Structure formats: structure tokens, C-alpha cells
N, C-alpha and C positions, 0 to 999 in steps of 0.2 A: 275342494276340499270345503267341510263345513267351518261356516263365519261363528266371531266370536257369539253371537246376536240370539243365536241356536239354544234351547229351545224360547222363540217370541216371550212367552208368558213367563218365562223365570226373569227374564230383565225388561219389561214393558213395566215400571213401576216408578212412582211419584221422587223426583231426585232427592226431594224432599227428607224420602227416608237417610239415604247414605253419599256424599263424594261421591263414593265409591262402590258403587251399586252397577252402574255400566260396566265395572272390571267382573263383576259377577263376583264381589267381596259386600260379606252383610252380617252385619253388626249390632249382637245385642247385648247390654250392659244392665248386672245382676251384683249387689254388693258391691259396687264400684269399681267390677274384673267384667273388663272387656272377653269377651267370646262372638270370633270369625266363625262363620261358617266360610271358606274360600274355594271360587274352582277354580281349579285347575285343570281346565282340560276335557276331555268328551269320553264317552264311549257309548260301545254297543257291540249289543251281542246278538247270537242267532236266538230266533224267541223260543226255541225249542230249550235256551238256557234258562228260561222265564218260568216260561211257563208250564212245563213239564218237567217228567221225573227222572227223564231217559239221563244216560250215563256219557261219558263226554264224547262217547265217538258215536253214538247214536247222535249224538246234539249236533254232530258238524255232519247229519244229511238232511238238515236241517236247511234250504238253499235262503231264508227269509229273514232277514234284519230286524231288531226292535228300533227306536227310537233315539237316537241319540242323548245322553241322559248323561248330568255331566259326575266329573270324580270330583268330592270333595275332601276336602282336608279341613282338618278342626283345628285352632288355636284357642289358648285360656291366656289373656294373660296375668299370669297369676300373681301377688305377691311373690310370692317366693321363687320364683320365675318361670317364664314362659314356657307350654307346654304344647309342644304340635304332636297332633293327634293323626298316625299318617299321614305322607309324604304325597301319595302320584307320581304320575309318572315322568321324565323329559319329552322334551321333542324328540325324539329316537323311535319312540315307541310309537312316529305316525311312520313312520318306514320299518315292516316285520322283517326285514331283511337286516336290521340293525341289532334284531335283538338276538344278540348269542347267547341264548339257551340250548343244553347239549341233551341229543335223543330225544325220547318219544315228545317230554315233557315241552320244552324247544319250540319242535314242531305242533303240539297241541295252543301252546299260549299264540302263535302265528297265526291260528287260523278257527279260533271259539271266539275272539271276539276284535273289534275295532275301532283305533283309539286317534284320537285326533287331539294333539297339542304342539303348540310353536312356543317358543322361548320367550313371548311377550305376558303367556298366561300358565306357566307353569310357578311352580311354588316359589321359587326363589323369586321369579318378579312380582307375583301377586306379594310378599310378603315386605318387599321392600315398598310398596305401594303404602302398607300402614306403619313405613318406618319403622322396619323390625327386620335386622339385619341378622340371617341366618348365621352368623357365628355368635350372635345371640341368645339365642335359642339354649334353654338348658336340658331342656328333655325333649327327646323323640320318642313315641310309645310308638309301636307298629302293633296292630292289633291279626297281623297275620303278613306271610312275607308273598305275598302276589303283586304283580308287576304294579297296579293299578293302585297301591297299597304303600311299598318300597319301593319302586325306583326310583325317586328327589332322594334316595338317601346320601349323594353323593356332595349335593348342600349343607351338610350339617358334621362337617370333620369335629368341630369340636364339643356339638352335644355330646349328652349320656342318652346313649340307644338303648332302648328297654324293649325286648323280646323274650317271650315264654320260653323257657327254658326248651321244650317239650317242641315245640312250633321252631326253635332252630335246629334241633337233634334231627327229628322227623317232619320237615319242610311235605306240605303238598303242593305237587304242581308249581312248583317252587321254576326262574329262571335264573341260577345259580351267576349269569354274566352281568348281572344291576347289581350285583355287591361293591363294590368300592374295595381299590384292596386295603384300605384301614379299616375295614371295615371289624369292626370287634364289639356288639354289643353287652350290656350289663345283660345277663340271662337270670330272670325271675322264675318265682316257682308261686302258686298262690296259696300261703301259708300263716296269711295274718285269718286274726278270728277278727271276725266281722259282722256276724251276727246278720239274721233277716234271713231271705229266700236264699242269697248264696254263699252263706256259712261263712267263706273264705275267702280272701281276697289279698292281694297287693297293696298296703296302702302307701302312695308318693310320696306325698306330703305332712310333712308335721304340723299342718292343722286337720290335717286326714280326713279334708274335703276331697282327697282326688284320690281314689279307689279302684283297681285294676284288677277287672272279674273274670275268670272262665267261660267262655260260650261257644265251646267246639262244635264242632258238628263241618264245617264248612271247610275246615280245615283240623286237624289233632285234639291244636292246642291253641287254635282260637280265643283272642281276649279284646273284652271290649274296656271300656272307660268311662266309670260315671264320676262325672262334675256335682257337689252335693251343694247348692247353696240355701238360703232362706225362705227362699222358693221353691223353684221345682229342681229334682235332681236331673240335669243334660246327660241322656246312655247314647254315647259315642261308640255304633253297635259296630262299626264295621259290612262287614258284607253276614255276621250272624243270619240275617235276612236280608232280602231284596228292598223291601218297603217296610211301610207300618201296615199298608192292609197283611201282606201274608201274615205278621205277628200276628194281628183278630183272629185269619180266619186259623190260624195253624197252618199252611201249606208252607211246604219248604221243598222248593221246585228249584233246579239247577242242578249245580255240579257239586259235590259235596263225599267228603273223606269218608261219610256213619252219618245217613240219614236221621235215622234213631237217636243218635246223638243228636243233632240238627234239630230235632222236634223238640228233646227235652229243654234244650236249649232254648227255644220259646216257649213253651210251657215256662220257666222261670222267670223268664221277664218278664212273662203276662202276669205271673203270679204274683211280682214286685212289682209292675206299674198301678195292679190293681190298690197294693197296699199303701202304695205313696205316690205324689204328683211327680210324674215323671214326665222327660220330654226326651220323645224315643228320636234317634237320627241317623240311620245306616247313611250306609256312605254314597248313594246313586240315589236315594231317591228328592224328587222336586219338592213333591206337595209336603215332606214333613219337615225337608229346610223353611218352608214359605211359613208353613203355621207358625215356628218356631222365632222363627226372624222377623217375619214380616205378617203380624196379624191383623185381620181383617179392623175396620174402627167396631167400636161399639154403635 
């Protein structure tokens, strides 16, 4: 089993930054609002999934695996109610035989990635360390319905779960067995006129500072969440790409339902970042998280 301290460089930081850093919880305060990066488990992929443009069946031929990388969930303690972006997975994902996905999707999910999560570091446990009870989370926004983003849904029966309508109707490589029996999400389109590079999105908060935008490609209706502050805009990107390096280069590796669409999404995000002060946060990028939440001293 992988120990919680891996990778070492993620957690070997001065304890003065936050007493919860040792648990993989990193906090930044902007406009008196707390933003948390929460490590809720670890995942590794076949290397071809990260470094090549092969499809899922050819990726499976690669016998080599990446290093373990964190599964991040993001929490905004917003004045209008706590917002969680993606839920990670639960400890069952460490046992592939427990993933009760049907057909080819279920089989692929058991072989494309390896996940290490235990009950002490899944999202529910991490939220409680922050003093946040899952029942008190107002909104859970899912970027898409893959295991490591939607598997922890079971902890949020009292929250409003927000999913793109088309993502729900036409999911890509999802495992339906992770849906709780009560799962009845609020299905949204991206029809609000928000201007700028994305033109349309879904404005979540009355203040207009949290906006959900379409970032398709990884799945047909993948979406990302923007939190606009008086300083930077935090861009919670899900799996729009694996890393900020991929954003900068425009390289689209891994398994995408539409690679051309994914490339256009990266072009749009890059244009947005050129015109705005943006903190770009994919769900598995240690370097991006550290730059945002643990900046080097000047």
C-alpha cells in the first residue's frame, strides 16, 4: 500500500503554513474567503495515458505506470454556502473488484488506473478535519462523472449536486455503480451570458463570482469552475488537461472522447489566462497546487 506521505515533496513543508498540511490539506484566503485544496487519495495511470495520444485499448498495452499523484478536491467556504468541486473517490476504489461497473466501461476502469484511498483520507474525513460537515455543504459541482471525481458522492445526500445536463445524459467511461440510490442531480446548461473568452456559462452564486464554464473534450460535456476574486481567478479545471504544462504546450494526451474538442478547450483556456490573472488548477497537478497554495518566499 502507498503511504499517505507520498510523494514526499508534496507534504514536506514548514508546519507553520497550516496545521493540516500533514493531512494533505492546503488553504489560501482571498477576500476573507477560505479556499482549500484537499488531497483525498492517490492515483497512478499507465504512462501512455499521460504521455501519448493512444486510445484506451492501446493504452492498456503499456506495462509501465506513472508515479502516484494526488486526487484533489477543491472547497470554497463561500458566504452563500460552502462549495465542493469534485468529490474524489472512497476507499472501495483501492479494491478494483469492488467497482461494480457494468460492461466494457467497468472493465476499463479497473485496468486503466490504480487508486489508493483509505477512510482516513477520503473527502468526508478531510472535510471534518476542516470543521465542515458534509451535510452543511450547499453545492457540489462535478466537472465530470469519472470515478476519481464523482466517487465520493455518497457523502452529500443533502447537498445540491450540479452536473452538466449532457454529461449526465451522455457520460463517457463512467461506472454507474458509484451512483448513490438517491442521486438526482441538478442538471445545468451553460446558457448565462458571461462574456469574455467563454461567452456563456452557468452563474452559480448571487454575487456572480462563481461561474461554471464548458470545457469539453475529456468527456463530451466536461465543465470547469471559475472563482473570481479581487485578485486572481481560480480556475478549477478537473481533467480538462493533466497539468499546467499540458495547458502551456497545447498537448492533449490521454483518453478523450474528442481530442480536437479538447485541444480547442485548451486554446480557449490559454486565451482566458492571457487576458486575466488566472490560477489554473487541474485535479492531479502537484506543481500547480503548490504554486497556488504554497508559494516560494520572495
